[in-house]
N, C-alpha and C positions, 0 to 999 in steps of 0.2 A: 146347599148340605148336603143334599141328596146325592149331585154328581158326584161327591168325592167318593161314596160308601162299597162300598165292601160285594160283590154279587158274589152267587153263589146258591146252593140247593139248603132248603127244608127240607126233612118228609118225602122228595117227590117237585117239590113245587121250585121253579124259581126264582130269588128272592135277592131286595137289593137291602143290603144295611146302613141305618142313618149312623156317621159314626160320632152324631154328636147324640141321638137320644137312643140307641143302641136299641132302637124300632128295625123290623123286619117288618118291606113290603114285598108283596106278588109281585113282581111282574110285568105278567097278563091285565093282573086287576088293579093294582094299587091299591088293595088293600093289608090291612095294618093284620101280622100274624099275629100281635101279641096284643094286638086290642080295639077289636070292633069296629068300636067310635073310630079311629084316623082315616084316611082311606085319601091316598097323591091321586092329584091330579091327574091323567092320565091325557094328552094329546093321541089322534090319527095324527102317520106319520105313512108317505108315502113317495117311493125309489121311484121319480120318471122314468122312462124309455131311453132319457140324457141322461142321464146322471143327477140330474138336481133332485134334490131332496125336498120336499113339502110337507110341510108343518101346520093340519088347523087352527085356528086362531081361539077353538071352544072347545073347551075337555070334551070328551064321551062321559064322563060321569060326576059325581060329584062330594065335592071335595068337603070337605069339614074337619074341624081345628082339634 
């Protein structure tokens, strides 16, 4: 669902808004700007020299529902 979210800015923080639950999440941390108990899982991404994109299979932060 979050892939259909709207990207924007909230008080100088880059964010994405969930179209379903209307939560705003900081793009750099995954933390919810509306509810500190909600966090999106964040996965490290790297663009290789050959143009391939690598995504690590384990998140860098803890997901809490």
